[in-house]
C-alpha positions, -999 to +999 in steps of 0.1 A: -007+346-089-009+308-095-037+287-112-070+276-096-057+238-107-022+245-087-042+259-057-067+228-058-035+204-052-026+221-021-061+225-006-070+192-013-083+173+016-059+145+021-056+133+059-028+110+054-005+137+037-015+163+064-006+136+091+027+125+075+036+164+071+031+168+106+063+145+114+084+166+087+093+130+075+120+129+105+118+100+126+135+083+156+170+074+152+187+063+188+220+078+178+211+107+152+178+119+161+166+106+196+141+131+204+119+124+169+090+101+167+091+064+162+076+055+127+050+030+130+028+051+106+045+051+072+045+015+055+081+004+054+099-028+061+133-028+080+138-064+083+163-071+055+181-039+051+216-051+052+207-078+026+191-053+004+219-028+008+245-054-001+225-067-035+217-029-045+251-019-042+265-045-062+237-039-089+244-005-092+270+002-123+273+032-141+284+035-177+289+064-203+256+054-216+239+062-182+251+098-188+225+101-218+190+100-223+172+067-217+136+053-228+113+075-205+090+045-199+121+021-188+147+006-211+136-025-232+160-045-206+142-035-178+106-038-192+117-071-204+132-083-168+100-068-149+077-086-174+096-120-167+096-115-132+057-108-130+050-136-153+068-162-129+059-146-095+025-137-101+015-169-122+001-151-149-024-168-170-006-155-203+030-144-204+039-106-202+063-090-226+083-058-224+056-039-243+031-047-216+053-028-190+053+010-184+077+025-160+071+054-136+089+073-107+071+051-083+037+033-080+020+066-068+033+081-100+018+051-122-017+053-103-018+092-111-009+087-149-033+057-153-060+078-136-056+107-158-053+084-188-088+067-179-109+097-167-115+130-175-121+161-149-153+159-134-155+119-136-147+097-106-131+063-098-149+042-075-122+026-048-131-003-022-127+015+014-110+022+034-085+028+011-047+036+009-047+076+021-023+087-007-049+079-034-063+112-025-033+130-038-022+103-066-058+106-082-074+137-071-043+165-069-049+188-098-068+162-122-104+172-115-110+136-107-128+123-076-128+092-057-162+075-049-157+051-018-175+018-017-173+002+020-181-037+025-204-043+052-177-046+079-139-041+082-137-079+089-156-088+058-133-096+027-160-114+007-172-092-023-209-085-022-217-077-057-249-060-045-231-036-025-212-027-057-245-023-074-259-001-049-229+021-049-229+027-085-266+034-084-260+059-057-233+073-079-259+077-106-283+093-087-257+118-074-247+125-111-212+110-106-197+095-136-178+065-126-150+055-150-130+026-132-129+004-102-100+005-080-091-022-059-060-029-037-050-067-035-034-072-010-054-046+008-041-014+024-049-009+053-063-039+062-039-067+052-065-089+036-062-107+003-093-113-020-102-147-030-103-156-069-141-156-065-138-121-052-118-109-081-143-124-106-170-105-087-149-071-092-144-083-132-180-089-137-194-058-121-167-038-141-176-055-173-213-051-166-211-012-165-181-008-191-157+006-166-121-002-162-108-023-135-075-013-115-057-037-095-030-021-072-008-053-062+021-036-046+020-062-016+016-092-038+047-112-027+044-099+010+019-125+022+028-146+052-002-159+069-001-195+050+035-200+065+045-224+094+059-199+120+078-225+136+101-227+109+135-206+107+136-175+084+163-195+058+137-223+053+127-224+018+087-220+013+073-256+008+052-265-021+023-270+001+029-234+019+031-222-017-001-236-027-019-218+004-007-185-004-039-161+000-026-138-030-042-143-064-033-117-091-060-108-114-036-117-142-033-154-131-073-156-139-074-182-171-111-174-175-107-134-174-114-127-210-148-145-202-156-123-172-146-090-187-129-074-216-091-078-211-084-043-224-103-028-194-079-044-169-048-028-154-022-038-127-001-013-107+031-027-092+065-012-079+096-021-059+087-001-026+070-027-006+077-063-017+113-054-018+115-025+008+131+002-019+109+035-011+135+056-017+144+044-053+110+054-069+104+031-095+067+017-103+052-002-131+017-001-153+012-037-162-011-038-192-013-066-218-044-059-241-049-022-243-023-007-271-042+027-272-037+028-234+000+022-235+005+047-261-009+072-238+011+061-209+044+059-230+037+096-240+028+106-203+060+089-191+082+118-204+069+140-176+081+109-150+113+098-166+129+075-145+169+078-138+192+056-161+209+047-131+178+035-113+167+016-145+201-002-149+202-011-110+167-028-110+174-043-143+207-058-127+187-065-095+158-087-111+183-104-131+194-128-104+161-149-099+179-175-076+186-143-050+152-131-057+135-161-048+155-167-016+147-127-006+112-134-014+112-166+010+133-151+038+113-119+037+079-136+041+090-157+072+106-125+090+073-110+081+053-135+096+076-137+126+072-099+134+036-100+130+034-130+156+052-106+181+030-077+174-002-098+176+010-112+210+017-079+223-020-066+212-035-097+227-014-094+261-024-059+262-061-060+253-061-044+221-082-055+192-068-059+158-080-073+124-062-103+114-036-100+085-026-122+056-002-097+040+016-064+040+035-043+065+010-033+090-021-041+114-052-022+120-061-019+155-090-008+174-088+017+203-122+028+203-126+012+237-099+035+253-118+064+235-153+054+247-136+048+284-124+087+282-159+097+270-180+081+297-196+056+272-202+081+245-187+066+209-158+082+195-161+109+170-137+119+144-122+148+170-117+121+196-098+102+170-073+131+160-068+142+198-055+106+204-032+108+172-019+141+183-009+131+217+007+098+205+026+118+181+035+145+211+046+115+231+070+101+206+054+076+184+039+082+150+009+060+138-015+062+108-051+072+120-083+056+105-091+092+093-063+088+068-079+055+052-114+072+055-129+048+076-164+053+086-159+045+123-136+064+142-108+051+167-091+026+145-054+031+137-028+014+110+006+002+128+036-010+108+054-038+123+085-050+102+110-030+122+142-038+144+128-059+176+140-030+199+125-003+179+091-020+175+089-029+213+100+008+221+072+023+198+046-004+209+053+007+247+051+044+241+016+036+219+001+015+249+011+039+276+000+066+261-032+053+247-040+040+285-034+072+299-054+093+273-082+068+278-081+077+317-080+114+311-045+117+324-025+146+309+009+130+298+037+153+291+064+141+263+091+141+289+072+117+312+060+093+283+096+092+269+110+083+303+084+057+309+092+039+278+129+037+281 
């Protein structure tokens, strides 16, 4: 026998978790695992792995002190270096200090503990949708907290409509849903857009009006690239003009934040998995400058999310080299821009529409025309999307379906692009050939698809 709370965790409807589990987290490798699907579904960045491996290896030092307990929410050295890093890179209006940083075992854990600290069972967190699919488990798993999605007028629309937020809040009240916070991912996941300063101000005014918390997930903050000159080589330092055109604005950089909202209601999530491609090290942070009570709660919670002293020391050493960090961020952004340009050209040449991207590791593509063709003109259903997703997986490519991000229209898929060129090309070839065959109602066997894509 297990508790009802435990059962709720495994019966929770989480399409992203369900899809990822179907792969057994086993992906294609030409020598070690050639029959597994190519991973175009999980957000990851392979472009600078050799450089990162070298730097992380040199940052990894173990002393006698590491054999003992460390501070559960991060050593003072780690938190001080994270604070300095964020202050400099996010151009914060007020400098962060170590006390403003609480470390957890990944950004997902940070989202979980922050949600539990802000909302009680039966309450809800409003989230801009489509939204990152793992929020379902990170926030709702075993907590009794629900998500209340808010959709902007179109997927292409990154203008924040205050009336849309207000209408959603009124709808929540009519449905007896008590909203405790608004959660915004900036840069956005899955669409890869950045919200303007005016948009952030609208979010802040809305949260203030209704006395709810405002949570910004900024894990892709330094993975912007739409402002860069793609004709320049990857090792070219980002110019002052390019820097000034950066589409990302951190909520912490707003000088007028206290005029918009009580700053104690504003909280930021960050981590090392995305901007630094360190998914496996599992370390994330809650950044809070003005809510001492909340920070005390988070410090107590961190005992259940104790980061390894080895990870603590490694990331502390890693962040101490600001010259290397600046060089890495610049090179990474240019390589992201180059990889995005390649995938954009591929989709354009093959007649596949995708939403324009400013940041992140992925594009959101529209495969509805192929489903409509298969259906003889009928609009796609969720079942159609699921069948195409399964067919793609059966034919050697894993992608993230729109269902995983709670899209309202069916037939969208998120495709990860910062991969080695040969791997990306092979994955896109499988994706396109399988999708065309599916749209033409041709049954494609796995062996045929794999042979065709070699």
